[in-house]
DSSP file (Angstrom, degrees, kcal/mol; ACC not computed):
  #  RESIDUE AA STRUCTURE BP1 BP2  ACC     N-H-->O    O-->H-N    N-H-->O    O-->H-N    TCO  KAPPA ALPHA  PHI   PSI    X-CA   Y-CA   Z-CA
    1    1 A M              0   0    0      0, 0.0     2,-0.4     0, 0.0    61,-0.1   0.000 360.0 360.0 360.0 120.6   12.6    4.5   -6.7
    2    2 A K        -     0   0    0     60,-0.1     2,-0.6     1,-0.0     0, 0.0  -0.721 360.0-139.3 -87.7 135.7   14.4    2.4   -9.2
    3    3 A I        -     0   0    0     -2,-0.4     2,-0.1    93,-0.0    90,-0.0  -0.850  16.5-133.3-100.5 124.3   12.4   -0.5  -10.7
    4    4 A A        -     0   0    0     -2,-0.6     2,-0.5    89,-0.2    -1,-0.0  -0.385  16.2-125.3 -72.1 147.3   14.4   -3.7  -11.2
    5    5 A N        -     0   0    0     -2,-0.1     2,-0.3    92,-0.0    -1,-0.1  -0.813  21.7-140.6 -95.2 134.4   14.1   -5.6  -14.5
    6    6 A A        -     0   0    0     -2,-0.5     5,-0.1     1,-0.1    91,-0.0  -0.687  17.6-115.5 -92.4 143.5   13.1   -9.2  -14.3
    7    7 A S    >   -     0   0    0     -2,-0.3     3,-1.6     1,-0.1     4,-0.4  -0.345  33.4-103.7 -72.5 162.0   14.6  -11.8  -16.5
    8    8 A P  G >  S+     0   0    0      0, 0.0     3,-1.0     0, 0.0    -1,-0.1   0.825 122.3  56.2 -53.7 -34.7   12.3  -13.6  -19.0
    9    9 A S  G 3  S+     0   0    0      1,-0.2    -2,-0.0     3,-0.0    -3,-0.0   0.724 109.1  47.4 -72.0 -18.2   12.2  -16.7  -16.8
   10   10 A E  G <  S+     0   0    0     -3,-1.6    -1,-0.2     2,-0.1     2,-0.1   0.388  82.2 126.5-100.3   1.1   10.9  -14.6  -13.9
   11   11 A V    <   -     0   0    0     -3,-1.0    85,-0.0    -4,-0.4    -4,-0.0  -0.369  35.3-175.9 -67.2 136.3    8.2  -12.7  -15.8
   12   12 A H        -     0   0    0      1,-0.2     3,-0.1    -2,-0.1    -2,-0.1  -0.734  45.3 -57.9-118.8 172.6    4.7  -12.8  -14.4
   13   13 A P  S    S-     0   0    0      0, 0.0    -1,-0.2     0, 0.0     3,-0.1  -0.106  73.0 -85.3 -52.2 148.7    1.5  -11.4  -15.9
   14   14 A P        -     0   0    0      0, 0.0     2,-0.3     0, 0.0    -3,-0.0  -0.136  50.3 -96.5 -54.2 149.4    1.6   -7.7  -16.6
   15   15 A F        -     0   0    0     -3,-0.1    77,-0.0     1,-0.0    81,-0.0  -0.546  38.8-168.2 -70.8 128.3    0.7   -5.4  -13.7
   16   16 A Q    >>  -     0   0    0     -2,-0.3     3,-1.8     1,-0.1     4,-0.6  -0.948  11.8-154.4-121.1 106.9   -2.9   -4.3  -14.0
   17   17 A P  G >4 S+     0   0    0      0, 0.0     3,-1.8     0, 0.0    87,-0.2   0.849  91.1  60.2 -53.5 -41.1   -3.7   -1.5  -11.6
   18   18 A E  G >4 S+     0   0    0      1,-0.3     3,-0.6     2,-0.2     0, 0.0   0.766 105.1  50.2 -57.3 -28.8   -7.4   -2.3  -11.3
   19   19 A K  G <4 S+     0   0    0     -3,-1.8    -1,-0.3     1,-0.2    -4,-0.0   0.543 108.9  53.2 -87.5  -6.8   -6.5   -5.8  -10.0
   20   20 A H  G << S+     0   0    0     -3,-1.8    84,-2.6    -4,-0.6     2,-0.4  -0.157  90.3  94.1-120.0  37.6   -4.2   -4.3   -7.4
   21   21 A E  E <   -a  104   0A   0     -3,-0.6     2,-0.4    82,-0.3    84,-0.2  -0.971  49.9-166.9-130.7 146.2   -6.5   -1.8   -5.8
   22   22 A I  E     -a  105   0A   0     82,-2.6    84,-3.1    -2,-0.4     2,-0.1  -0.978  20.3-125.4-130.5 142.4   -8.7   -2.2   -2.7
   23   23 A S     >  -     0   0    0     -2,-0.4     4,-2.1    82,-0.2     5,-0.2  -0.465  26.5-111.8 -83.6 162.3  -11.5    0.1   -1.5
   24   24 A V  H  > S+     0   0    0     82,-0.3     4,-2.4     1,-0.2     5,-0.1   0.853 119.3  53.6 -58.1 -37.2  -11.7    1.7    1.9
   25   25 A H  H  > S+     0   0    0      2,-0.2     4,-2.0     1,-0.2    -1,-0.2   0.869 107.5  48.8 -70.0 -35.4  -14.7   -0.5    2.7
   26   26 A E  H  > S+     0   0    0      2,-0.2     4,-1.9     1,-0.2    -2,-0.2   0.875 112.5  49.1 -68.8 -34.8  -12.9   -3.7    1.7
   27   27 A L  H  X S+     0   0    0     -4,-2.1     4,-2.6     2,-0.2    -2,-0.2   0.916 109.4  52.1 -68.2 -44.2   -9.9   -2.7    3.9
   28   28 A K  H  X S+     0   0    0     -4,-2.4     4,-2.6     1,-0.2    -2,-0.2   0.895 109.5  50.1 -58.3 -42.0  -12.2   -1.8    6.8
   29   29 A Q  H  X S+     0   0    0     -4,-2.0     4,-1.9     2,-0.2    -1,-0.2   0.930 111.1  48.8 -67.1 -42.0  -13.8   -5.3    6.5
   30   30 A K  H  <>S+     0   0    0     -4,-1.9     5,-2.5     1,-0.2    -2,-0.2   0.923 113.0  46.8 -59.9 -44.8  -10.4   -7.0    6.5
   31   31 A L  H ><5S+     0   0    0     -4,-2.6     3,-1.2     1,-0.2    -1,-0.2   0.903 110.9  52.6 -62.8 -40.8   -9.3   -5.0    9.6
   32   32 A N  H 3<5S+     0   0    0     -4,-2.6    -1,-0.2     1,-0.3    -2,-0.2   0.840 111.7  46.6 -60.2 -36.1  -12.6   -5.8   11.4
   33   33 A Q  T 3<5S-     0   0    0     -4,-1.9    -1,-0.3    -5,-0.2    -2,-0.2   0.304 110.5-123.4 -91.5   8.3  -12.0   -9.5   10.7
   34   34 A D  T < 5 -     0   0    0     -3,-1.2    -3,-0.2     1,-0.2    -2,-0.1   0.848  41.8-176.8  52.1  39.0   -8.3   -9.3   11.8
   35   35 A E      < -     0   0    0     -5,-2.5     2,-2.5    -6,-0.2    -1,-0.2  -0.383  38.1-106.3 -62.1 143.6   -7.1  -10.7    8.5
   36   36 A P        +     0   0    0      0, 0.0    40,-0.7     0, 0.0     2,-0.3  -0.400  66.2 146.8 -75.1  71.1   -3.4  -11.2    8.4
   37   37 A I  E     -b   76   0A   0     -2,-2.5     2,-0.6    38,-0.2    40,-0.2  -0.688  48.0-132.7-104.0 159.4   -2.5   -8.2    6.2
   38   38 A Q  E     -b   77   0A   0     38,-2.8    40,-2.8    -2,-0.3     2,-0.6  -0.960  22.8-158.1-110.9 113.4    0.6   -6.0    6.2
   39   39 A L  E     -b   78   0A   0     -2,-0.6    18,-3.0    16,-0.4     2,-0.5  -0.837  10.8-172.6-100.5 119.3   -0.6   -2.4    6.1
   40   40 A I  E     -bc  79  57A   0     38,-2.9    40,-2.4    -2,-0.6     2,-0.6  -0.956  16.0-153.0-122.5 126.9    2.1    0.0    4.8
   41   41 A D  E     -bc  80  58A   0     16,-2.7    18,-2.9    -2,-0.5    40,-0.2  -0.863   9.6-174.2 -95.9 116.2    1.9    3.8    4.8
   42   42 A V        +     0   0    0     38,-2.8    19,-2.6    -2,-0.6    20,-0.2   0.284  48.0 107.6 -97.8  12.1    4.1    5.1    2.0
   43   43 A R  S    S-     0   0    0     37,-0.4    -2,-0.1    17,-0.2    16,-0.0  -0.158  79.2 -86.2 -78.2 177.0    3.7    8.8    2.8
   44   44 A E    >>  -     0   0    0     16,-0.1     4,-2.1     1,-0.1     3,-0.5  -0.483  38.4-107.8 -81.4 155.6    6.3   11.1    4.3
   45   45 A P  H 3> S+     0   0    0      0, 0.0     4,-1.8     0, 0.0     5,-0.1   0.858 119.7  56.6 -53.3 -37.8    6.8   11.3    8.2
   46   46 A M  H 3> S+     0   0    0      1,-0.2     4,-0.7     2,-0.2    -3,-0.0   0.896 109.1  45.1 -59.6 -41.6    5.2   14.8    8.2
   47   47 A E  H X> S+     0   0    0     -3,-0.5     4,-1.6     1,-0.2     3,-0.6   0.884 108.7  56.8 -68.2 -39.1    2.1   13.5    6.5
   48   48 A H  H 3< S+     0   0    0     -4,-2.1    -1,-0.2     1,-0.3    -2,-0.2   0.839 101.8  56.8 -61.4 -34.6    1.9   10.5    8.9
   49   49 A Q  H 3< S+     0   0    0     -4,-1.8    -1,-0.3    -5,-0.2    -2,-0.2   0.774 104.5  53.4 -70.0 -25.3    1.9   12.9   11.8
   50   50 A I  H << S-     0   0    0     -4,-0.7    71,-0.4    -3,-0.6     2,-0.3   0.893 130.4 -13.4 -73.1 -42.9   -1.2   14.6   10.5
   51   51 A A     <  +     0   0    0     -4,-1.6     2,-0.3    69,-0.1    -1,-0.3  -0.957  68.0 175.4-161.4 139.9   -3.3   11.5   10.1
   52   52 A C        -     0   0    0     -2,-0.3     2,-0.5    -3,-0.2    69,-0.1  -0.995  31.4-115.1-149.4 156.1   -2.5    7.7   10.2
   53   53 A L    >   -     0   0    0     -2,-0.3     3,-2.3     1,-0.1   -12,-0.1  -0.776  44.3-105.3 -87.6 129.2   -4.3    4.4   10.1
   54   54 A E  T 3  S+     0   0    0     -2,-0.5     3,-0.1     1,-0.3    -1,-0.1  -0.301 105.0  14.4 -53.8 130.7   -3.9    2.4   13.3
   55   55 A G  T 3  S+     0   0    0      1,-0.3   -16,-0.4   -17,-0.0     2,-0.3   0.350  90.5 136.7  90.0  -4.8   -1.5   -0.4   12.8
   56   56 A A    <   -     0   0    0     -3,-2.3     2,-0.5   -18,-0.1    -1,-0.3  -0.565  49.6-136.5 -79.3 137.0    0.0    0.9    9.6
   57   57 A Q  E     -c   40   0A   0    -18,-3.0   -16,-2.7    -2,-0.3     2,-0.7  -0.812  18.3-130.2 -91.9 126.8    3.8    0.7    9.3
   58   58 A L  E     +c   41   0A   0     -2,-0.5   -16,-0.2   -18,-0.2   -18,-0.1  -0.687  41.7 153.0 -86.9 118.8    5.4    3.9    7.9
   59   59 A I        -     0   0    0    -18,-2.9     5,-0.1    -2,-0.7   -15,-0.1  -0.825  41.3-133.3-137.8  95.7    7.8    3.2    5.0
   60   60 A P    >>  -     0   0    0      0, 0.0     3,-2.8     0, 0.0     4,-0.6  -0.162  24.8-111.3 -53.8 145.5    8.0    6.3    2.8
   61   61 A M  G >4 S+     0   0    0    -19,-2.6     3,-1.4     1,-0.3   -18,-0.1   0.832 116.4  52.4 -51.9 -41.7    7.7    5.3   -0.9
   62   62 A N  G 34 S+     0   0    0      1,-0.3    -1,-0.3   -20,-0.2     4,-0.2   0.606 108.2  53.5 -73.6  -8.3   11.3    6.2   -1.8
   63   63 A N  G X> S+     0   0    0     -3,-2.8     4,-0.9     1,-0.1     3,-0.6   0.489  79.2  96.7-101.0  -4.2   12.6    4.1    1.1
   64   64 A I  H XX S+     0   0    0     -3,-1.4     3,-1.4    -4,-0.6     4,-0.6   0.911  79.2  54.5 -57.4 -46.2   10.8    0.9    0.1
   65   65 A P  H >4 S+     0   0    0      0, 0.0     3,-0.6     0, 0.0    -1,-0.3   0.880 109.2  49.1 -56.1 -34.5   13.8   -0.7   -1.7
   66   66 A Q  H <4 S+     0   0    0     -3,-0.6    -2,-0.2     1,-0.2     3,-0.1   0.655 119.5  37.9 -79.5 -13.2   15.9   -0.3    1.4
   67   67 A H  H X< S+     0   0    0     -3,-1.4     3,-2.3    -4,-0.9     4,-0.3   0.180  76.4 115.0-119.3  15.5   13.2   -1.9    3.5
   68   68 A I  G X< S+     0   0    0     -3,-0.6     3,-1.6    -4,-0.6    -1,-0.1   0.795  70.9  64.4 -59.3 -29.8   11.9   -4.6    1.2
   69   69 A E  G 3  S+     0   0    0      1,-0.3    -1,-0.3    -4,-0.2    -2,-0.1   0.631  92.0  65.0 -72.3 -12.8   13.1   -7.3    3.6
   70   70 A Q  G <  S+     0   0    0     -3,-2.3     2,-0.4     2,-0.1    -1,-0.3   0.557  88.5  86.7 -81.0 -10.8   10.6   -6.0    6.1
   71   71 A L  S <  S-     0   0    0     -3,-1.6     6,-0.0    -4,-0.3     3,-0.0  -0.732  73.9-137.6 -98.7 142.5    7.8   -7.1    3.9
   72   72 A D    >   -     0   0    0     -2,-0.4     3,-2.0     1,-0.1   -34,-0.1  -0.847   7.6-163.5-101.1 106.2    6.3  -10.6    3.9
   73   73 A P  T 3  S+     0   0    0      0, 0.0    28,-0.4     0, 0.0    27,-0.3   0.658  89.3  61.4 -64.9 -16.9    5.6  -11.9    0.4
   74   74 A S  T 3  S+     0   0    0      2,-0.1     2,-0.3    26,-0.1    -2,-0.0   0.563  98.9  69.0 -85.5  -9.3    3.3  -14.6    1.9
   75   75 A R  S <  S-     0   0    0     -3,-2.0     2,-0.5   -38,-0.0    26,-0.2  -0.705  95.7-101.5-105.0 158.8    0.9  -12.0    3.4
   76   76 A E  E     -b   37   0A   0    -40,-0.7   -38,-2.8    -2,-0.3     2,-0.5  -0.689  38.5-151.3 -76.1 129.8   -1.4   -9.6    1.6
   77   77 A I  E     -bd  38 102A   0     24,-2.7    26,-2.9    -2,-0.5     2,-0.5  -0.912  10.6-168.8-108.6 123.7    0.4   -6.2    1.5
   78   78 A I  E     -bd  39 103A   0    -40,-2.8   -38,-2.9    -2,-0.5     2,-0.3  -0.972   5.8-165.5-116.7 121.9   -1.9   -3.1    1.4
   79   79 A L  E     -bd  40 104A   0     24,-3.2    26,-2.3    -2,-0.5     2,-0.3  -0.775   7.4-179.3-103.5 144.5   -0.2    0.2    0.7
   80   80 A H  E     +b   41   0A   0    -40,-2.4   -38,-2.8    -2,-0.3   -37,-0.4  -0.990  10.0 162.5-142.6 155.0   -1.8    3.6    1.3
   81   81 A C        -     0   0    0     -2,-0.3    28,-2.8    24,-0.3    29,-0.2  -0.504  60.5 -62.7-139.5-148.7   -0.7    7.2    0.8
   82   82 A H  S    S-     0   0    0     26,-0.2    28,-2.2    -2,-0.2    29,-0.3   0.951 122.6  -5.4 -75.5 -51.3   -2.7   10.5    0.6
   83   83 A H  S    S-     0   0    0     25,-0.2    24,-0.7    26,-0.1    25,-0.3   0.429 103.9 -94.0-124.8  -2.0   -4.9    9.9   -2.5
   84   84 A G  S  > S+     0   0    0     23,-0.3     4,-0.9    22,-0.2    24,-0.1   0.417  95.8 102.0 109.0  -3.9   -3.6    6.6   -3.9
   85   85 A M  H  > S+     0   0    0      2,-0.2     4,-2.0     3,-0.1     5,-0.2   0.947  85.8  40.7 -80.6 -53.3   -1.1    7.6   -6.5
   86   86 A R  H  > S+     0   0    0      1,-0.2     4,-2.2     2,-0.2     5,-0.2   0.889 114.4  53.8 -64.4 -37.1    2.2    6.9   -4.6
   87   87 A S  H  > S+     0   0    0      1,-0.2     4,-2.4     2,-0.2    -1,-0.2   0.877 107.2  51.0 -66.3 -35.6    0.8    3.7   -3.1
   88   88 A M  H  X S+     0   0    0     -4,-0.9     4,-2.2     2,-0.2    -1,-0.2   0.880 110.5  48.9 -67.6 -38.4   -0.1    2.4   -6.6
   89   89 A Q  H  X S+     0   0    0     -4,-2.0     4,-2.1     2,-0.2    -2,-0.2   0.882 112.2  48.3 -67.6 -34.3    3.5    3.2   -7.8
   90   90 A A  H  X S+     0   0    0     -4,-2.2     4,-2.7     2,-0.2    -2,-0.2   0.883 109.9  52.5 -70.7 -39.5    4.8    1.4   -4.7
   91   91 A A  H  X S+     0   0    0     -4,-2.4     4,-2.7     2,-0.2    -2,-0.2   0.906 109.4  49.8 -60.0 -41.9    2.5   -1.6   -5.5
   92   92 A Y  H  X S+     0   0    0     -4,-2.2     4,-2.6     2,-0.2    -2,-0.2   0.944 110.4  50.3 -62.4 -46.9    3.8   -1.7   -9.0
   93   93 A Y  H  X S+     0   0    0     -4,-2.1     4,-0.9     1,-0.2    -2,-0.2   0.928 113.3  44.6 -59.0 -47.2    7.4   -1.7   -7.7
   94   94 A L  H ><>S+     0   0    0     -4,-2.7     5,-2.5     1,-0.2     3,-0.7   0.912 111.7  53.6 -64.5 -41.0    6.7   -4.6   -5.3
   95   95 A Y  H ><5S+     0   0    0     -4,-2.7     3,-1.6     1,-0.3    -2,-0.2   0.915 107.0  51.0 -58.9 -44.8    4.8   -6.5   -8.0
   96   96 A Q  H 3<5S+     0   0    0     -4,-2.6    -1,-0.3     1,-0.3    -2,-0.2   0.709 108.6  54.7 -69.0 -18.8    7.8   -6.2  -10.3
   97   97 A N  T <<5S-     0   0    0     -4,-0.9    -1,-0.3    -3,-0.7    -2,-0.2   0.017 131.7 -84.7-106.8  27.7   10.0   -7.5   -7.4
   98   98 A G  T < 5S+     0   0    0     -3,-1.6     2,-1.0     1,-0.2    -3,-0.2   0.419  85.4 131.5  97.9  -1.5    8.1  -10.7   -6.8
   99   99 A F      < +     0   0    0     -5,-2.5     3,-0.3     1,-0.2    -1,-0.2  -0.757  24.3 173.3 -89.4 106.1    5.2   -9.6   -4.5
  100  100 A Q        +     0   0    0     -2,-1.0     2,-1.2   -27,-0.3    -1,-0.2   0.861  67.1  58.6 -80.9 -36.5    2.1  -11.0   -6.0
  101  101 A N  S    S+     0   0    0    -28,-0.4   -24,-2.7   -26,-0.2     2,-0.4  -0.550  76.3 129.4 -98.6  70.0   -0.4  -10.2   -3.3
  102  102 A V  E     + d   0  77A   0     -2,-1.2     2,-0.3    -3,-0.3   -24,-0.2  -0.969  29.8 179.4-127.5 140.4   -0.1   -6.4   -3.1
  103  103 A K  E     - d   0  78A   0    -26,-2.9   -24,-3.2    -2,-0.4     2,-0.4  -0.968  21.0-137.5-138.4 153.3   -2.8   -3.7   -3.3
  104  104 A S  E     -ad  21  79A   0    -84,-2.6   -82,-2.6    -2,-0.3     2,-0.7  -0.877  30.7-115.3-105.9 140.7   -3.1    0.1   -3.2
  105  105 A L  E >   -a   22   0A   0    -26,-2.3     3,-1.8    -2,-0.4   -24,-0.3  -0.688  33.7-125.2 -78.5 114.1   -5.8    1.7   -1.1
  106  106 A A  T 3  S+     0   0    0    -84,-3.1   -82,-0.3    -2,-0.7   -22,-0.2  -0.388  93.4   6.1 -62.6 128.1   -8.1    3.5   -3.7
  107  107 A G  T 3> S-     0   0    0    -24,-0.7     4,-1.7    -2,-0.2     3,-0.4   0.372 105.0-133.0  80.9  -7.5   -8.4    7.2   -2.7
  108  108 A G  H <>  -     0   0    0     -3,-1.8     4,-1.8   -25,-0.3     3,-0.3  -0.032  54.8 -31.8  59.5-159.5   -5.8    6.8    0.1
  109  109 A I  H  > S+     0   0    0    -28,-2.8     4,-2.4     1,-0.2    -1,-0.2   0.794 135.3  63.1 -66.8 -28.7   -6.1    8.0    3.6
  110  110 A D  H  > S+     0   0    0    -28,-2.2     4,-1.8    -3,-0.4    -1,-0.2   0.911 104.8  45.2 -61.0 -43.4   -8.2   10.9    2.3
  111  111 A Q  H  X S+     0   0    0     -4,-1.7     4,-2.6   -29,-0.3     5,-0.4   0.882 110.4  55.4 -65.0 -39.7  -10.9    8.6    1.1
  112  112 A W  H  X>S+     0   0    0     -4,-1.8     4,-2.6     1,-0.2     5,-2.5   0.911 108.0  48.6 -56.3 -44.1  -10.7    6.7    4.4
  113  113 A A  H  <5S+     0   0    0     -4,-2.4    -1,-0.2     3,-0.2    -2,-0.2   0.861 114.1  46.0 -66.9 -35.8  -11.3   10.0    6.3
  114  114 A M  H  <5S+     0   0    0     -4,-1.8    -2,-0.2    -5,-0.2    -1,-0.2   0.893 128.2  22.6 -75.0 -38.0  -14.3   10.8    4.1
  115  115 A E  H  <5S+     0   0    0     -4,-2.6    -3,-0.2     2,-0.1    -2,-0.2   0.727 134.7  18.8-106.4 -26.0  -16.0    7.4    4.1
  116  116 A I  T  <5S+     0   0    0     -4,-2.6    -3,-0.2    -5,-0.4    -4,-0.1   0.817 127.6  21.2-113.0 -49.6  -14.8    5.5    7.2
  117  117 A D    > < +     0   0    0     -5,-2.5     3,-1.8     1,-0.1    -1,-0.2  -0.767  52.2 175.8-130.6  85.8  -13.3    7.7    9.9
  118  118 A P  T 3  S+     0   0    0      0, 0.0    -1,-0.1     0, 0.0    -5,-0.1   0.565  76.2  73.8 -69.9  -4.7  -14.4   11.4    9.6
  119  119 A T  T 3  S+     0   0    0      2,-0.1     2,-0.1     0, 0.0    -6,-0.1   0.616  75.4 100.8 -80.2 -11.4  -12.5   12.1   12.8
  120  120 A L  S <  S-     0   0    0     -3,-1.8   -69,-0.1    -7,-0.2     2,-0.1  -0.456  83.8-108.0 -72.9 145.4   -9.2   11.9   11.0
  121  121 A N        -     0   0    0    -71,-0.4     2,-0.4    -2,-0.1    -1,-0.1  -0.461  32.5-149.9 -68.3 145.1   -7.5   15.1   10.0
  122  122 A R              0   0    0     -2,-0.1   -12,-0.0     1,-0.1    -1,-0.0  -0.923 360.0 360.0-115.6 146.2   -7.7   15.9    6.3
  123  123 A Y              0   0    0     -2,-0.4    -1,-0.1   -41,-0.1   -41,-0.0   0.335 360.0 360.0-141.9 360.0   -5.1   17.8    4.4
C-alpha cells in the first residue's frame, strides 16, 4: 500500500495511534446503539471465511487504495483485522488521505472473540 504525500497546505496533526484505536467494548456499544459507523475488515478473504463480524465490509488492506471511493469520510470508519496491526496501518493510510474519523479495533477480531463473542472461530 503506497502512502500519498500531502502538500503543506493539506497537513493535519500527526497521526497518533492511541487516538485512532477503539476497544472491542466500545465497538460493541456502538453496534448495539446502531451508530452510523462504517465497519471495514482489512483481512484476506480466507481469514474472513474463518470468522467475521456481522455487517463488516471486506476490503483487504492492500486493496484499500482501489476502493477508497467506497468509504464515507463523513462517517466514523472502524477497521479491523486479526490482531490490530494491519487495521492500524490502514487507519494511518486513510488518515493521511483525508479521513479524520478513522479507528482501528484494538486486538482485532481475536480480541472480539475472546471478550465479546466466544462462539467465533479463533485462528
